[in-house]
N, C-alpha and C positions, 0 to 999 in steps of 0.2 A: 355585471350579470345582465344578460338579455331576458327580456320578458316577451315571448311571442304572443300574438293575439289569440292563437289556439294551437294546441299540439294534437296532432292526429295519430302519430306513431304510438303513443302510450295507450290509446284504445286498443290497439292490436296486441301490445305486449301484455296488457292486463288479462286479456281473454285469449291469449295465444293457443292454449291447448283446446279450448272449445271451438275457436274459429278454424284451426287446423284440421280438427275432427269433422267440422262442417265441410270444409274443402274436399277432404278425402271422400266423405260420404257422396257428394255430388260427383266427383270425378270417377269414383268406382262405379256409380250408377249407370253411366253411359247415356243419360238423359239430361240435356242441358237447357232446355227451354220448354216453358208451359208444362211443367210436370208436378210432381207431388210436393216439392219444396215450395213452389209458388202457392199451391192450394193450401198447404199448411200454414204458410205465412198469412195468407188472406184470412183464414179462419182465426189464427191467433191475434192478428191486429184488430179485426172486427171485434173480438172478444175484449181486448184491451181498451179500445175506444168506446165501446158499448153500442155498436150498430149491428144490424142484421147482416150487412154485406161490406166486404172490402174487395175492391178490384185493383189489382196491382198493375201499374203501367210503367212506361220507360223513364218518366221524369216528372217533376212537379208542374212544369208548364203544361204538358200533355194532360195531366190530372185535371187542371182547371178547364182546359179546352173541352176535353171529352165529357166532363161533368156538365158543362153548358150545353154541349150538342145533344147529350142524352136527354136533356129537358127541352129539346126542340129549339134552342137559341141559334139564330143564324142571320143571314143577310136581311137588312131592313130593320133589325132590332137594336135598341139601345141597351147598354149594360152599365149600371152605375159602379164606378171603381173609386177608391181613395187616390188622392193626388200625390200622397207620400207613400211609395211602396217600391219594391223591386219591379222592373219593367215587365217581368214575366206575367204579372197580374193583368197588365193591359194587352201584351201580346197574345195571350190565350183568348181574349175577347176578339181581338182583330182577326185571329186565324179561323174563327167560326164564321167570319163575314159580318158579324155584328159590329157596332161602333162603341168603344169605351167612352163613357161620359164622366168626367172627373167631378168630385166634390172635395172641398177642402177637409182638413183633419184637425183633431184637437191638439192644442199645443202641448198639453202635459203628457200625452201617450203616443202621439203620432197616428192614432187610429182614426178611422172615418168618423166624421161628426154627424150623428143621426139628424140633428136639428136642421141640416142643410139638404137633406134628401128631397124635400118638396120643391126647392129652388131649381132642380134639374129634371123634374118629372115631366114627361111628354106622353103622348099617345103611343110613342114607339117604345117606351121604357118596358122591358120584360124581365130584368133580373138585377140583382145587387151582388156584388162580390166584396164583402167586408174582409179585411186582412187582420189576422191576429198578430200585429207587427212586434217583432223583437221577442216573441214569446209572451206578450201581453194580450189577453183577450180583448177583442172589440166589444162595445156595449150592445149586445145582441138583442135584448128585449125590445127596445124602441125600433131597432132596425127590422126586426121580425113583425112587429106591430104595423109598422108603415108597409112592409111587403104584403102582409095579409090584407090590409085595407085596400091595396092597389093591385092585388092579384099578381104579384111579382115572385119569381124564384129567387131564393137565397142560396148561393154557393159559398161557403166559407173557404178562404185561402188560409189554410192551416199549415202552410209550409214550414213556419218557424215555431209551431205551437204543440209539438208532440207531448201530451200529458198535461197541458194547461187546462184550467177549469174556470168556468164562468158561473157564479152563483151555484157552486157545487155540481155543475154539469160540464161534462167534457167537451172541450173544443173538438169538432168533428162530428158532433151530434146536434148541433144548434140550428142548422139550416136544413134545406131540402137534400143537400149533400155537402161534402167537403173534399178539399183537395190537399194532399200531403206531398212533401218532397223528401226524398231520402239522399239528397246530395251529401257528400262525405262530411262537410262541416255542420250538418244539422244535429240536433239533440239525439234523434235516431237517424244515424247516417249509414249508408252503405259504403262500399269501397269503389263505387262508380256512381253513375246517375241512377235514380229510381224514383218512383212515385206511387200514389195510390189515391183512389176515390173511396170514401165512406158514405153509406146511405142505408136507409131503412126501406127504400122503396124497391120492390122486386123488379119492376119493369125498367126503372133507371139503371139498376145494376146489370140487367140482361142487355140493354142497349149499350152501356159502356163496355162490356165484354165483347160485344160485336164490333164496336168502333175501334177498339184497340188492335183488333186482329183481322185487318183487311176486309172488314165488314162480313166476316164468315163465322158462322156457328158450326158448320159442317165443312171439313176440308175441301177446298176447291170449289165450294159453292158460296158465292159472294152476293149478299142481299143488298148492301148499300155501299156507296163510295166511302172509304175509310182510310185509316193509316196503320202503320206498324208501330205499336208502342207497347213493348211487352217487357216485364221485368224478367231477367234470366235467373235460372235456377240457383246459380252460385250466389248472386247477391241476395236473393230470398233466404237462402240458408244462413248467410251471414247476418241478415236482419233478424232472423229468428233468434239467434244467440244474442245479439245486442238488445233486442226487446226485453229479454229476461232482466237486464241490468238497467233499463231505461229510468225507472223510478229512483234508483239509487243514485245514478249519475245526475238526474235532475236535482236531487237533494244536495249533491255536492256543489252544483252550480249555484243553488240558492244560498249555501253557506258563504261563497265568495262574494255574492251580490249583497247579502246582508252585512258582510264585513266592509265593503265599499260604502254602503249606505251609512253605517255607523261611523266610520272613520272620516268620511267626507262631509257629514251633516253640518258641521260647523262652518263649512265653506259654501253653504247653499246660497248665501247672498252673492257670491261671486261665480258660482258654478250651478247650473240647473241639473239636478239629479233626476233619475227616473221616478215617476210617480206611479204607485199601485193603488188602483181603486179598491174601495173596501169589499167589492164583490169578486175581485180577481185573485186567482192563484196563478201567477206566471211561472213560466219554466226557465226564464232568463237565458233564452237562446243568445241574446246579446245584452250587454249593459251599456246603454247609450247615454251619455251626458251631452250637455249643450254649453257652449261659450261663445260670445260674440267675436272673440278673436281666435276662432277655431284653428285657422291654418298656422298661426304662429304657435299656438298651443300645441298642436300635432308636432310641429317641427321640434319644439322643446322636448317633448316626450321622446321623440326619436333620438335626439342627441343624448338622452339618459338611458337609451337601450330599451325603451318601452314601444312596442309595436302597436299601432292603432290603425283603424280602418274607418272610412266614412260610409255609412249606410243611411242615406244615399246622397251623392253629391249633385245630381241633376234630376229634378222631378220629371217624370215621363212626359208631361205635357211641354217641357222645354227641350226634350231630347230631339235628335235629328229625325228619330223615327216618327215623331208625332207633331212636330211644329207646323207642318203643312196639312195636318189632318183636322178637319172640322169636327169637334167633339161636341155633339149636341146643337141645338138651334140657337143657343145664346152662349156668349163667352162669360164665364164667371171667374172672378179673381181667385187665385190660390195663394194668398198672402202667407198663410201659416206654412204650407208646404215649402214655399220658397224660402221662408225664414229658416225652416228646419234644415233644408239643404245646405244652408250657410253656416249652420251652428253645430250640427250633430257630430259626434265623435264616439266610436265604440272602443271601450277599453278591453284589455285582455280578460278573457273569461272562458273557462272549460272545466269539465269534470276532473281533470288531472292538474289543475293549477293549485299551487300551494298558497297558504296564508302569507308565507314569506314573500312570494312574488306579489301578492296583493299589497303587502307593505311597501315594497319598492315602487309600485305604481303610485301609491299615495304620496310617498316622499317626493317623487317627480312632480306630481301635481302641486303639492305644497310649495316646491321651490319656483314653480312658475308663477303661482298666484301671490307669492310673497314679494315679487318685484315691485 
């Protein structure tokens, strides 16, 4: 029996009638871009997150970029980013013309280490982009306190944190704005790319809407240089359907995650399991373990029919995109990020995964560790 990392087809099959109805509603409308489905999704997702505004865009990378640009971040500015994240976090900063400046992360969660923020602060620093990695909230209170003390903007990268909570506050409400991705594999995923910005700031929302649409509020009148980054009507309609099921599907993910934690806890001396801080309510976008012999471990699981993925094998600062880029005025070691890149492994997890499949994963892990 094969256990895939994530199955996407069952998400359609479970909601087939609702999704098919949404498809026909859009197709019959004759309006396929920037219409009432997008407007309705923006209103519904803002209500779900708990913000005044949601601005739908073309993808998660654009959501980070436009959130930064709507706050005036651009050339000459430094933006603090975690050293362990998907490269889109860094690319979004670069696309504004600003410079991503890395700080190392916490070994237990992979999230930005707030105690290191002061080490990279310069007169050029204008913003921080903490990432709620793997669906685990970053420690936002000390990040926000540091930002307030130094007059910095905080943009949450919530691409993996749909529904996650920090001290009973929703991710997406914890900074000046937040960026979400609706890539198909996300907890709230479209059937193509998609993204959104959430904020309580009227002016930031206005600017983000301007920037996503060629710099235009009135058709053929363009006020600023901008881009085309618009969520289409069909994906908005699909997201409206799936949003109604997000909490239930997050609960299913949690069941599998708790099963892993209980079944593998006896192996914690040989295998590093995810850590959940006492103030966090994760949504288990990924279940990421660590092992010093990760590559051999992954191959063993593959031989047993267990599909795994490495999130992420190359830290951005070591990638070809950034090895020649000067990040800040001083070089800071990223030992934890580099250790994680060599040890992390994501196990199968999703809202349609069975406990039986979880047991197969456990058995395959046991057979490796018993060597």
